[in-house]
N, C-alpha and C positions, 0 to 999 in steps of 0.2 A: 504494500500500500504506500502511495506517495504521501509526502508531508503536506502538500497543498491540496485543499479540498476542492472538488468539482462536483457540480450537481449531477445526479443520475441522468443518463440519457435514455432515449427510447429503446435502444437495444438492450440496455441493462434491465430496464423495467420488464421487457419481454422475457428476458432470461429468468428474472425473479418469478414471474408468473408461471413459466414452464416448469421450473424446478419445484415450485410449491405444489403444482399439480402432481408431481412425482413424490410428494411428501418429503422433500429434502429439508434438512434443518437449516435454521438461520445461519449458523456458523459455517456450515458447508457451502451455502450460497455465497457468503462473504468471502470464503477462501477462493472459490472459483472466480469471482468477480474482482478479487483483490481489493476488497472494501472492508471497512470496519463492520463488525457484527452489529454495532449500535446503529450504523447508517441503514442497514437492511431492516433492522427491527423497527426503526422509526418510519421508514417508507411503508412498511406493511401496516403498522398500527394506525397511521394517519390516513390510510386509504381503504379502511374498512375490513382488513383481514382479521379473522378471529381464529384462535387455536381450536383444535378439535373439541376440547372439553367445553368450549363456550358456544358451539354451534347447536342448532336445533336437533330434534330427534330424527330428522330425515337424513342425517349423515352429511357427507361432503357434497356441496353444490357444485354445479358445473364451473363456476368461477371460484378459483382457489380461495376458500375461506372468506369470500367477499372481496378479494383483491382483483382489480381489473387494471391491466397495464395502460390501456388507452385512456381510461378515466383518470388514472393517476397522472399521466402526462398532461392532460388538459388542465387538471387542477394546479399542477406546478407552473404551467405557463400563465394561468390566470393570476396566481399569487405574485408572480414576478412583475406583472403589469400593475398590480394593485398599489395605489399610492400609500406610502407609509405615513405615520402620524407626523405632523409638522413639529419640528424641534421647538422647544420653548424659547431658545435664543436664536431663532432664525433671523437673519438680517432684516427681513421684511415683517417680522412679527411685532406684536405690541409691547413685549417686555424688553426687547433689546435696547430701544432708545433710553429707557429708564436706567438700565444697567450701565449703559455707556455714560450717562450723565453723572452717575455716582463715581465711576472710574475717573472721569475727567475732573471731579472734585477732589481727587487724591485718595479715595478709599481703596483698600485692597479688595480682591474678590471675596475673601472671607467676611470682611466688614460689609460689603455690598449684600451678601447673602443674609446676614443678620439684620440689616436695615430693611430689606424687602419683607422679611418675616414680621418685623415690627409694624411696617406700614400696611401690609396686606395680611393680617393674621388669619382671616377667614377665607382667603382665596389661594388655594394651593397652586392654581395655574399661574399665579404671579409670584410664586416662591421658587427659588432655584439654588442649588448647592454651589459652593465656591469651585468645586471641581468642574462642574458644568460650565462655569464662566471661563475658567482656564482653558477648557477644551474648545469652547467657541472661539477663543482668541487664537490659540495655536493651531487649530484646524483650518483657519482661514487660508485661502490660496496665497502662495508667496507673491509678494509684490508690494506696492505702495500701501494698500489697505492693511495688510498684515503688519507692516512696519509701524503704521499709525496706531494699530491696536496694541501691539507689544509695548510701544512707547508709553501707553497709559499705565503699565505695571510699574511698580516702584523700582525694581532693579532692571527692567527693560531687557531681559535676556532673550536672545533669539530662540533658544530652546530651553526646555525644563530639564536641568541636569544639576547634580551636586557640584559645589565648588571644589576645585582642586586645591591641594595643599602644597605649598612651596617648602623649600628647605629653610630651616632656621639657621641664620648665619650670625645671630647676635651673640655678644660676649656675656660673661657672667657679671652680675651685680654684687656689690659688697654688702655684707650685713643684711641680707634679705630675711624677712620673716615669712615663713611658709603659710599658705592658705589653710593648712591642716591644723593650725593653732588659732585660727580666727574664732572669736567668741561665738557661742551658740546663738545669741540674739541676732547676729548678722546672717546666720544660716536660716533662721526661722522666718525672716522677712516680715515681721509683724509691725515693726516701728520704722519710721524714716530715719535717715542719717547714715545709712550704710550704702556706699557707692561702689560702682564698678567703673573702670576707666580704660581708655584705649586711644589710639590715634587712627584717624582716617587719612590715608596718604593720597596725595595728588599725583599728577603726571610725573613719571620718572622718579617718584619718591622725593621730589624737590620741594613739596609744600605739604602741610598737614593741618588738620583740625582736631583738637582734643574733644573727646566725648566723655561725659560723666552722666551716669544713670543711677538714680536711686533704686535700690533693689526692691524696696517695699512698694513703691508707688509708680515706678517706671518713669518718674519725672526726669526730664533730659536737660542738661546744660551743655552748650557747645562753646568751645574756647578757641579763639584765634591764636595760633602759635606761629611766631615768625621763625620758620625753620623747624627742625625737629631735634635740635640739640637739647642736652640736659638742662642747660641754663635757661633756654627759651621755655621749656616745659615747666621748669620751676617757677618762673615769673608768671606764666599764664595760669597755671593751676592755683597758685597762691592768690592771684587776683580773683579767680572764679569762686573760691571758697570764702573769700573775705566777707561778702555781704551776709553770709549765713550765720545764724547763732551757733554757739558751740554744740548745742544739742543736735544739730544737723550735721555735725562734722565728727562722726564716730569712727568709721572705718572706710578705707578705700582699697579695693581689690584690683590688682593690675597684673599684666603679664610681665615677662622679664625683658621688655624692650629697653634698649640702651638710653632712651630719653628719660628713664627713671633713675639714672645714675645718682642724681641728687635727692633721692627719696628721703634721706635722713633730714636734710634741710627743709624739705617740704613738710615733713611731719612736725618739725620744730616750729615752722612759721604758721601752721594752721591748727596744730593740736590734734590732727587726725592720725589714726593708726593705720599703717599701710601694710598690706599682705600681698604676697606674690604667688601666682599660680605655678603649677608644675610646667615644665617645657612640653610643648606640643599637646596642650590640654585646653583647647578653646572652650570646651563645655563647662569648665570651671568658672567661666565668665559668660555663661550662655545668654544672659539678659543683654549684656553689652554687644555680643556678637550679633544677636537678632536685631537690636536697635541699629547697629551700624549698617546692616543690610537694608533696613527701612530708610535710613538717611541717604542712601545712594540715589534715591529718587530726586533729592535736592542737590546732592554733591556727587555727581556722576564720576565713575572711574575714568582716568585718563584726562581729567581737566585740571587746570591750575587753580588750586584752592586758595592761593595767596590773594586772589582778586576779591574774595569775600571779606567784607568788613565785619567787625564784631557786632555791629547793629544788624547786619544782614543775617549773621548766624543766630542772633537772638530771635529774629523773626521766624527762622526755620525751626528753632527749638520750640517756639510758641505754637507753631502749627502741629508739631509732634505732641505737645502737651495738651492740646485741646481736641485730639483725635481719640475717639472711643476705642478701648482695647478689650479684647475678649477676656484676657486673664483678670481684668478688673471688673468683670460683670458688665462690660460695655460702658463703664464710666470712663471719664478722661483722666489721665495722670494728674493734671492740675487740680481737678475736683478731689481726687483721693488724697493728693498731697496736702491740700488745705484741711481736709477732714481729719487726717491723722495728726497733723500739727495741732489742731484744735483739741483733739483727744489727749494729746501729751502736754497741753498748755505751753506750747512753743510759740513764742512771739516771732512773727515774720517781719523782716526788714521791709519797709514800704517799697524799696526799689525792687525787691524780689516779688512782692505781692503784685506790683503793677505789671510785671512780666507774665503773670498768670492770666 
């Protein structure tokens, strides 16, 4: 039997009819026709054939168990011509314009799916899964339309595939404190003030933007860094944490990038405790890794990130912080950040509050 399936032809249906007249078994017929026994079984079952024990008391009829090769062929031809159900996200359908409007507003397919369910709770025809949205985009014919649709996705990848991992060429940092001794309250993610950090690199690794994400609320701060040296990172991260009260400067979890060579000075300047992940273990900063992927919608790979001012980065962070997130029960990071600060009686600097 070949690996590529082909529909049964008229000659094969005639052979099935003849061999069933001779009381040949389904497996024997499949062996002769070099077909799967399941293919033969389905062909017989959906075209009226019944085993001997299911036939009437008159015995075997002239047509083998009710199977007729000619009728079976006519049925197959009719079904091939029968139009299938219109896809929910057909380009000419009523739902696609609404889905596209949400995508153009910056929502991910999963957020679009959740929004449709909220807006149309009693209309299943107007609800669609995020996988269906992805399929509708990537199944579009190659060309300008497909490029336009893919560009609506945050990472705008031409195909859906996992990211490749490069080789780690970074040196070792001195006096690092391992993530494995990070306090339990940072692992529990119940209160704000425990952060994950990283750099988003620009074209040729010649520019960078620092990302800081609160583990509990997913609140994002973006930091303009003039270069990616340790001194530049020290100055930029110190300035980013400065407006926050001490209660919101508990821990920072980072990878072993050389830009953190001055981590001890950063800890002294901000009062924050810094912990480092194991090499080649991005899942230990999974929140930051995921957020960096979302930020690529605004800070695309291969672009010069030095052209973004701190004001522009603050506006991008604000868009991230007012975007509903599934892990927050579709609340926004800004909303949850303020709620948890209020629960902990943490006074927010007016500058920070205005950015929310």
